[in-house]
N, C-alpha and C positions, 0 to 999 in steps of 0.2 A: 504494500500500500504506500502510495506517495502522498505527502502532505502538501496542501496548498494553503498559503497564508494570504488573506485579503480582507480588508475592512475590519481587522481585529479579530477575525474568526478563522478557525481551522476548517479546511474542506478536504475531504479524502476522495480520491478517484483512482480506480485501478489502472495500472500501466498496461496498455494494450500491446505495444511493441516499442522497441527502442527507436529513437529519432533516426538513427542511421538506417535501420531496416525500412522505416516508413518512407524515407526519401527514395528508396529503391523499388519498393513493392506495392505501396498503397495506391489505390485508385480513387480519384475524386469523382463524386456524383452527388446528386441532390440529397440522397439518403445515407450515403456511406462515407461522405467526406470526413477525413481525419483532420483535426485541428491540432497543431503542435505548438507548444510553448513551454518554456522552462524545462525542456528536455523530456516532456511527457506527451504522449498522443492520446487524445480523448475523443470519443464518438461525438459527432456534431450535435446529437440530441441532448447531450449533457451540458452544452455550452450555456444554455439559458439559466442553469442553476448555479453557475460560477459567480463568485463575487465580481463586481465590475472591474476592480483593479487587476484581477487575474485573467480576464478574458482577453484573448489575442485580438489584435486589430485585423480587419478584413484583408489587408494587403499581405498578411503573413499566412493566410489560409492556403493550404494545398501547394505551397512552394515546392517545386521539384517533384510533385506527386501526380503529374498528368499521366494517364495511361496512353499506350501506343495508339489506341483507337481514337483518342481525342486530338491527336496531333494532325495538323494539315500540312501537306507538303507545299511549300511556296515555289512558284516557277523560278527558274534560274536562267533567264534569257532564252534565246532560240537560235537556230541555225538558219542562215540565209545562204543557201548553197553551202560552200565551205567556210563562210564568214560567220564567226560567232557574234551575235548581237546581244549585248548585255541587257538585263532586265530594266535597267534605268533608262534605256532608250525606247522601250516598248510602252506604248500608251493605251493600247486596246487589245483585249483578248475576248474572243467570242465565248458565249456561255457553253457552247458544245465542245470547246477546247480543240477546235479544228483550225481556227484562223486567228491571225493577229495583225497588228499594224505597228509600225515603228517610224521614228523620225529619220531624216535623211542626212547622210554625211556631206553630200554635195548637192544641195537643193537647187533646182533650176529657177524656182521662184520661192519666196517665203511661204512656208506651209506645204511645200512639196513633200508628201509622205508616201510610204509604200505599204500595201496590204498583201499579205501572203498566206498560203496554207501552211500549217505547221509542219506537215510532212513534206520533205524535200523531193519534189519531182520537177522535171524540166518542162513538160508540156501540160497544158490544161486538160487534154484528153486523157492524161494518166491519172487524174483525180477521180475518186469515186463520186457518185452522184451526190452523196451527202457532203463531201468535201467541197464540191463545186458550188452547191447551194449555200453552204456556210460562207465561202469566200465572197460571193456576190452580195449576200446579205450584210456581211461585215463591211464591204465597201460602201453600201448605202448608209450605214450608221456613221462611218468615218466621214463620208461626204458631207453629211449634215453638220457635223461639228466643225470640220475644216472651213466650210463656206461661211459659217457664222463667225468663227473666231478670227478669220482673216478678212472679213468684210468683202468677200468676193461676190461678183455678180454672175459668175459662171465657173465651170470646172472643166478641166481636161481630164479624161479618164483613159488611160492607155495601158495596153498589154502587148508585149512583144513575145509572141508565142513560138519560141524556138530560136536557135542561133541565127538562121538565115533571115529572120525577121528583125534582127538587131539586138536580140537578147544577150546581155553581157554577163549575167549571172545565171547559171543553169538551174534556176528555181523559179517556178511560176510566180510572178509578182505584178500587181496592179499599181500604176502610178496615179496618184491623185494630186492634181495641181490646181490651186485656186487661181482664178483669173479675174482681172479687172480691165476695163476698157483702156486700150492704148498701152498695155504693159509691154507689148512687143511692137516694133515698127511695122513689121508684117505679121499678121496673125499666124500664118503658117510657119513662122520661124520656130515656134514652140515645138513643132514636130521634128525639126532638125535637131533641136537640143535633146529631145527625148531619144532620138536615134543615136546621138553621141553619148548618151548617159552611161556612166559606170558608177556603181556605188563606191568602190574603192579604186584609187588611181593605180593603173598598171600600164605597162608599155605595150599598148596594142593600137591598132588602127582606129579603135572606137574612143580613144582617150580624148576628153574634152580639152581644148587648148586652155592654157592658164590665162586668167584675166582677173581683174580686181573684184568683179561681181560674183565670181564662182570660185569658191575656195573650200578647202576641207575645214569643217568646223571643229571646235574643241569639244572634248567629252562633256565639259561643263555646260556649254551652250546647248548641246543636244539633250542632256539630262534635264535641263531647266525647261526646254520646250515640251519634252515628253511629260514632265510633271504637271505642267499647265494644262495640256490636252487631256491627260488622264482624269483630271477632276471634272471634266465636262461630260463624262459618260455616266 
């Protein structure tokens, strides 16, 4: 029997298990949660009878006592072809866990983002019907947010389905570009830019020439944009 002192009275409660074992094996639930304090673990139902001074605060309940079933696995980025995209650059994931969207290293215009299936395949025809539906529905959700956030009056939606169509990364991806009137001298120039697009700079015929308006952004810039967009879903 362990003694509890509080409010000038002695209170006795049986020790259920040592705090060390509780940290390893106890499970927290509405009815079986173990509360630990002063080196003793007490069934939750007995807490109400403890003197106030002896009751543990809520933030100390169930520390380190989560069961494996209560833990949820957080996403850890995604693969864009062979390029790892960190989770901090991802701003949208579909509820069916088949599609996602992320910010762009080398945007053609502000707000240029990419929507992809999470499974890496080169051609749209390689997607399952479920994956294809997910991708296009994800694009619609992303479109609405991008258009509003960047105060666009129109959008370019583009997919280069295969290498011979100008695809630079062998992974199905949709370009979403917010547009405003007169943002290009010739409206069709945007298609030339998309044809030249590469997510990461490499020495190929598709590489976009260097200029002041098109540069690789910093990790911080991309993470900040993604964080802003993420809050809009």
